C-alpha positions as CSV (number, residue, x, y, z in Angstrom):
1,M,13.3,6.8,-16.3
2,K,14.2,10.6,-17.4
3,R,17.1,12.3,-16.3
4,A,16.4,15.9,-15.1
5,K,19.9,17.0,-14.7
6,R,23.0,15.4,-16.1
7,A,25.8,15.0,-13.6
8,A,29.3,15.9,-14.2
9,T,32.2,13.2,-15.0
10,K,32.4,10.3,-12.5
11,T,35.2,8.5,-10.7
12,A,35.1,4.9,-10.4
13,G,34.9,5.4,-6.6
14,E,31.4,7.4,-6.7
15,A,28.2,5.9,-6.0
16,A,25.7,5.2,-9.1
17,A,23.2,8.2,-7.9
18,S,25.1,11.0,-6.7
19,E,23.8,14.2,-5.5
20,D,24.6,15.9,-8.7
21,E,21.6,13.6,-10.5
22,I,18.4,13.8,-10.2
23,F,16.0,11.5,-11.7
24,I,12.2,11.4,-12.8
25,L,10.6,8.7,-11.3
26,Q,6.9,7.7,-12.4
27,F,4.6,6.0,-10.4
28,R,1.1,4.1,-10.9
29,I,-0.8,4.4,-7.9
30,W,-4.3,2.2,-7.5
31,L,-6.8,1.6,-4.9
32,K,-6.9,-2.2,-3.7
33,D,-10.0,-4.0,-4.1
34,V,-12.4,-1.0,-5.7
35,S,-14.4,-1.5,-8.9
36,P,-14.1,0.0,-11.3
37,M,-10.2,0.5,-10.9
38,V,-9.1,3.8,-9.5
39,W,-5.5,4.9,-10.3
40,R,-3.3,8.1,-11.2
41,R,0.0,8.1,-12.6
42,V,2.4,10.5,-11.1
43,Q,5.9,12.0,-11.9
44,V,8.3,13.1,-8.9
45,F,12.0,14.0,-8.7
46,S,14.3,11.3,-7.1
47,T,15.2,13.4,-4.1
48,M,11.7,13.5,-2.7
49,T,11.2,12.1,0.6
50,L,8.5,9.7,1.5
51,R,6.5,12.4,3.6
52,E,6.6,14.3,0.4
53,F,5.6,11.6,-2.0
54,H,2.9,11.1,0.7
55,G,2.0,14.7,0.1
56,V,1.6,14.3,-3.8
57,I,-0.7,11.2,-3.3
58,Q,-2.8,13.0,-1.2
59,V,-3.5,15.6,-3.9
60,A,-3.5,13.1,-6.9
61,M,-6.1,11.2,-5.4
62,G,-8.4,14.2,-4.1
63,W,-7.8,13.1,-0.3
64,E,-7.3,15.3,2.7
65,G,-4.8,13.7,5.1
66,I,-7.8,11.5,6.7
67,H,-6.5,8.2,4.8
68,L,-4.8,5.6,6.1
69,Y,-1.7,4.7,4.2
70,Q,1.3,2.3,3.8
71,F,4.7,2.2,1.8
72,V,5.8,-1.2,0.7
């Protein structure tokens, strides 16, 4: 995991991921039961919502928003 922005000094009571810390998350996305395997690797900011992440997947897979999806 890479840090996109370094946080200021933390006090003992602060949560591990404050608003000042933004991480880059990397995901490997693949289609089940497809041969040969179809997959993509994407990197997104940790502040991204699931709705925004869905949009990233649509673009990465070359889809047009008509496929069913589920986050697990």
